[in-house]
C-alpha positions as CSV (number, residue, x, y, z in Angstrom):
1,M,-71.1,63.2,-115.0
2,K,-72.3,63.8,-111.4
3,L,-73.2,60.1,-111.0
4,R,-69.8,59.1,-112.2
5,K,-68.1,61.4,-109.6
6,I,-70.4,60.1,-106.8
7,F,-69.7,56.5,-107.9
8,S,-65.9,57.0,-107.9
9,K,-66.0,58.6,-104.5
10,I,-68.0,55.7,-103.1
11,I,-65.4,53.2,-104.5
12,I,-62.5,55.3,-103.1
13,Y,-64.2,55.4,-99.6
14,I,-64.9,51.7,-99.7
15,L,-61.2,50.9,-100.6
16,L,-59.9,53.3,-97.9
17,S,-62.2,51.8,-95.3
18,L,-61.0,48.3,-96.2
19,V,-57.4,49.3,-96.0
20,G,-58.1,51.1,-92.7
21,I,-59.7,47.9,-91.3
22,I,-56.8,45.8,-92.4
23,M,-54.3,48.2,-90.7
24,I,-56.2,48.6,-87.4
25,Y,-57.2,44.9,-87.1
26,P,-54.0,43.8,-85.4
27,L,-54.5,46.4,-82.7
28,L,-58.1,45.4,-82.2
29,W,-57.0,41.8,-82.0
30,L,-54.4,42.7,-79.4
31,V,-56.9,44.4,-77.1
32,G,-59.7,41.9,-77.7
33,S,-57.4,38.9,-77.1
34,S,-56.1,40.4,-73.9
35,L,-59.7,40.1,-72.5
36,K,-59.9,36.4,-73.4
37,P,-58.6,33.3,-71.5
38,D,-55.6,31.6,-73.0
39,S,-57.6,28.7,-74.3
40,E,-59.7,31.1,-76.4
41,I,-57.0,33.4,-77.8
42,F,-55.8,31.2,-80.7
43,G,-59.1,29.4,-81.2
44,S,-60.3,31.9,-83.8
45,V,-59.2,34.9,-85.7
46,G,-62.0,37.0,-84.2
47,F,-61.1,39.6,-81.6
48,I,-64.4,39.9,-79.7
49,P,-64.2,37.8,-76.4
50,E,-67.2,35.7,-75.4
51,K,-66.8,36.8,-71.7
52,P,-64.5,39.8,-71.3
53,D,-62.1,39.3,-68.4
54,F,-60.1,42.3,-67.2
55,S,-58.1,40.4,-64.6
56,A,-55.1,40.1,-67.1
57,Y,-54.7,43.9,-66.9
58,F,-54.3,43.8,-63.1
59,R,-51.7,41.0,-63.4
60,A,-50.0,42.8,-66.2
61,W,-49.7,46.0,-64.1
62,Q,-48.0,44.1,-61.3
63,T,-45.5,42.4,-63.7
64,V,-43.4,39.4,-62.7
65,T,-40.8,41.6,-60.9
66,P,-41.0,43.4,-57.6
67,Y,-41.9,46.6,-59.5
68,S,-45.1,47.6,-61.2
69,M,-45.4,48.8,-64.8
70,G,-45.6,52.4,-63.5
71,H,-42.0,51.9,-62.4
72,Y,-41.0,50.8,-65.9
73,F,-43.0,53.7,-67.5
74,L,-40.8,56.1,-65.4
75,N,-37.7,54.3,-66.5
76,T,-38.7,54.7,-70.1
77,F,-39.4,58.4,-69.7
78,F,-36.0,58.9,-68.0
79,I,-34.5,57.7,-71.3
80,V,-37.0,59.3,-73.7
81,V,-37.3,62.8,-72.4
82,P,-33.5,63.6,-72.3
83,K,-33.1,61.9,-75.7
84,I,-35.8,64.0,-77.3
85,I,-34.3,67.2,-75.9
86,F,-30.8,66.3,-76.9
87,T,-31.9,65.2,-80.4
88,L,-33.8,68.4,-81.0
89,V,-31.1,70.7,-79.9
90,S,-28.2,69.0,-81.6
91,S,-30.0,68.3,-84.9
92,T,-31.4,71.8,-85.1
93,L,-28.0,73.4,-84.5
94,T,-26.3,71.1,-87.0
95,A,-29.0,71.7,-89.6
96,Y,-28.8,75.4,-89.0
97,G,-25.1,75.4,-89.5
98,F,-25.3,73.6,-92.9
99,A,-28.3,75.6,-94.1
100,R,-27.1,79.2,-93.2
101,F,-23.3,79.2,-93.0
102,D,-20.5,78.6,-95.4
103,F,-17.3,76.9,-94.1
104,P,-14.4,74.8,-95.6
105,M,-15.4,71.3,-96.9
106,K,-19.0,72.0,-96.1
107,K,-20.2,69.7,-98.9
108,F,-17.9,66.9,-97.8
109,F,-19.1,67.0,-94.2
110,F,-22.7,67.2,-95.3
111,A,-22.2,64.2,-97.6
112,L,-20.5,62.4,-94.7
113,L,-23.4,63.1,-92.4
114,M,-25.9,61.8,-95.0
115,G,-23.8,58.7,-95.5
116,V,-24.2,57.9,-91.9
117,M,-27.9,57.4,-92.5
118,F,-27.1,54.3,-94.6
119,I,-25.2,52.6,-91.8
120,P,-27.4,50.1,-90.0
121,S,-27.6,50.9,-86.3
122,I,-27.0,47.2,-85.4
123,V,-23.4,47.6,-86.8
124,V,-22.3,50.0,-84.1
125,I,-23.9,48.3,-81.1
126,I,-21.0,46.1,-80.2
127,P,-18.3,48.9,-80.6
128,S,-20.6,51.2,-78.5
129,Y,-20.9,48.6,-75.8
130,L,-17.2,48.1,-75.7
131,M,-16.6,51.8,-75.5
132,W,-19.1,52.4,-72.7
133,S,-18.0,49.4,-70.7
134,K,-14.4,50.5,-70.7
135,V,-15.4,53.8,-69.0
136,G,-17.7,52.0,-66.6
137,L,-21.0,53.5,-67.8
138,T,-22.9,50.4,-68.7
139,D,-26.0,49.7,-66.7
140,T,-26.8,53.4,-66.7
141,Y,-28.9,55.6,-69.0
142,I,-26.0,57.6,-70.2
143,P,-25.2,55.3,-73.2
144,L,-28.8,55.6,-74.3
145,T,-29.1,59.4,-74.1
146,V,-25.7,61.2,-74.3
147,P,-25.0,60.1,-78.0
148,S,-28.0,62.2,-79.0
149,L,-26.1,65.3,-78.1
150,F,-24.0,64.8,-81.2
151,A,-26.7,64.8,-83.9
152,V,-26.3,61.0,-84.6
153,E,-29.6,60.8,-86.5
154,G,-28.7,62.1,-89.9
155,S,-32.3,61.7,-91.1
156,F,-33.5,64.2,-88.5
157,V,-30.7,66.7,-89.5
158,F,-31.7,66.4,-93.1
159,M,-35.4,66.9,-92.3
160,I,-34.7,70.1,-90.3
161,Y,-32.1,71.3,-92.9
162,E,-34.8,71.1,-95.6
163,F,-37.2,73.1,-93.5
164,I,-34.7,75.8,-92.7
165,K,-33.8,76.1,-96.4
166,G,-37.4,76.9,-97.0
167,V,-37.4,79.8,-94.5
168,P,-36.6,83.1,-96.5
169,K,-33.1,84.5,-95.7
170,Q,-34.7,87.9,-95.6
171,L,-35.9,87.1,-92.1
172,D,-32.3,86.4,-91.0
173,E,-31.2,89.7,-92.5
174,A,-34.0,91.6,-90.8
175,S,-33.1,90.1,-87.5
176,K,-29.5,90.9,-88.0
177,I,-30.5,94.6,-88.6
178,D,-32.4,94.5,-85.3
179,G,-29.2,93.4,-83.6
180,C,-29.8,89.6,-83.3
181,G,-26.9,87.3,-83.4
182,A,-26.9,83.8,-85.0
183,I,-28.3,82.0,-81.9
184,R,-31.0,84.6,-81.3
185,T,-32.0,84.4,-84.9
186,L,-32.2,80.7,-84.7
187,V,-34.3,80.7,-81.5
188,F,-36.6,83.6,-82.2
189,I,-36.9,83.5,-86.0
190,I,-36.1,80.1,-87.4
191,V,-37.5,77.8,-84.7
192,P,-41.0,79.3,-84.7
193,C,-41.1,78.8,-88.5
194,I,-40.1,75.1,-88.3
195,K,-42.2,73.9,-85.5
196,P,-44.0,71.2,-87.5
197,V,-40.7,69.4,-88.3
198,L,-39.4,69.7,-84.8
199,I,-42.6,68.1,-83.5
200,S,-42.2,65.4,-86.0
201,V,-38.6,64.8,-84.9
202,A,-39.8,64.6,-81.3
203,V,-42.5,62.2,-82.1
204,F,-40.3,59.9,-84.1
205,T,-37.6,60.0,-81.5
206,F,-40.2,59.1,-78.8
207,L,-41.6,56.1,-80.9
208,W,-38.2,54.8,-81.9
209,T,-36.8,55.0,-78.3
210,V,-39.9,53.4,-76.7
211,N,-39.7,50.5,-79.3
212,D,-36.0,50.1,-79.1
213,F,-35.1,46.7,-77.7
214,M,-31.6,45.8,-78.7
215,T,-29.7,48.9,-77.3
216,P,-31.2,48.7,-73.8
217,L,-30.7,45.0,-73.8
218,M,-26.9,45.5,-74.4
219,M,-26.5,48.4,-72.0
220,I,-28.8,47.7,-69.1
221,S,-28.4,44.7,-66.9
222,S,-30.4,45.6,-63.7
223,V,-34.0,44.7,-63.8
224,E,-35.0,47.8,-61.8
225,K,-33.6,50.0,-64.6
226,Y,-35.3,48.2,-67.5
227,P,-37.5,50.2,-69.9
228,L,-40.9,48.9,-71.1
229,S,-39.5,47.0,-74.1
230,L,-37.3,44.8,-71.9
231,I,-39.9,44.1,-69.3
232,L,-42.3,42.9,-71.9
233,R,-39.7,40.4,-73.1
234,L,-38.9,39.4,-69.5
235,S,-42.6,38.7,-68.9
236,S,-42.8,36.5,-72.0
237,D,-40.0,34.3,-70.6
238,A,-41.0,34.5,-66.9
239,T,-41.5,30.9,-66.2
240,G,-40.5,27.6,-67.7
241,N,-44.1,26.7,-68.6
242,G,-44.6,30.0,-70.5
243,Y,-46.2,33.1,-69.2
244,E,-50.0,33.6,-69.6
245,Q,-50.6,34.9,-73.1
246,N,-53.4,37.2,-72.2
247,T,-51.3,38.9,-69.5
248,V,-48.5,39.5,-72.0
249,L,-51.0,40.9,-74.5
250,A,-52.4,43.1,-71.8
251,M,-48.9,44.4,-71.0
252,S,-48.4,45.1,-74.7
253,A,-51.7,47.0,-74.8
254,I,-50.8,49.1,-71.8
255,G,-47.4,49.8,-73.2
256,L,-48.9,51.1,-76.5
257,I,-50.9,53.8,-74.7
258,P,-48.1,56.5,-74.5
259,S,-47.2,56.0,-78.2
260,L,-50.8,56.2,-79.4
261,A,-51.4,59.3,-77.3
262,V,-48.3,61.1,-78.5
263,F,-49.0,60.2,-82.2
264,A,-52.7,61.3,-81.9
265,F,-51.7,64.6,-80.3
266,A,-49.0,65.4,-82.9
267,Q,-50.7,63.9,-86.0
268,R,-51.6,67.2,-87.6
269,K,-48.0,68.6,-87.2
270,I,-46.6,65.4,-88.7
271,M,-48.8,65.7,-91.7
272,D,-47.8,69.4,-92.0
273,S,-44.1,68.5,-92.1
274,I,-44.8,65.8,-94.7
275,T,-46.8,68.2,-96.9
276,F,-44.1,70.9,-96.6
277,G,-41.4,68.5,-97.4
278,G,-43.3,67.3,-100.5
279,I,-43.8,70.8,-101.7
280,N,-40.1,71.5,-101.3
């Protein structure tokens, strides 16, 4: 019996290791190929360079524009940070309202909010562009951040709603006895109980915003205001002969650093939110 358990564990670990290698291989290939000359990149599927060359990273940091990648990192954070704050505040308030209060047509509005989740974001890009262009706010970060003030991500509202529903209402009643209003109850009672899902929402917002290409492409026209996603594409089309592939790969590797760091930092909280949601 013990031998069977040991054998089954060995098989499971072997399978998990194989799946892990398959999933991480593209990242290893990206980093390894960025250290190769262009002539060697597509010569084999291996990722270990014969003679590692870090010069591509120096060229990647300088970019093909008058600005370095540091400038475009700042541009990206000017979009990401307000969007995370706006998304957390608006989604939490909306979810709190649906989870703790009764009002006319509550079920209808909640169903409407959930229905928005099934509308592809690409459908609203052109109407959004026309609206913001009429008020003269294109080529600014306002179209990329301000909509988050209105809880436009129904999936985040639903995630937070489920967590708030899992918080005992007795805590709300106790805070009311102590003289807390609805907002103080939310800030001092509910929010500390739902930290895992709030961190998950912040991480997903960060990743989706950093990886978003189409929306900044439509709204931003000035190169100095580009986020990372656009400057990577600009570098790929920099010259008529094609930009150096190892430099583009090096830029991609540098651009991945913030996303990997954020995900590694918040990984445990994300797993906590998934586990809690599964239990519910």
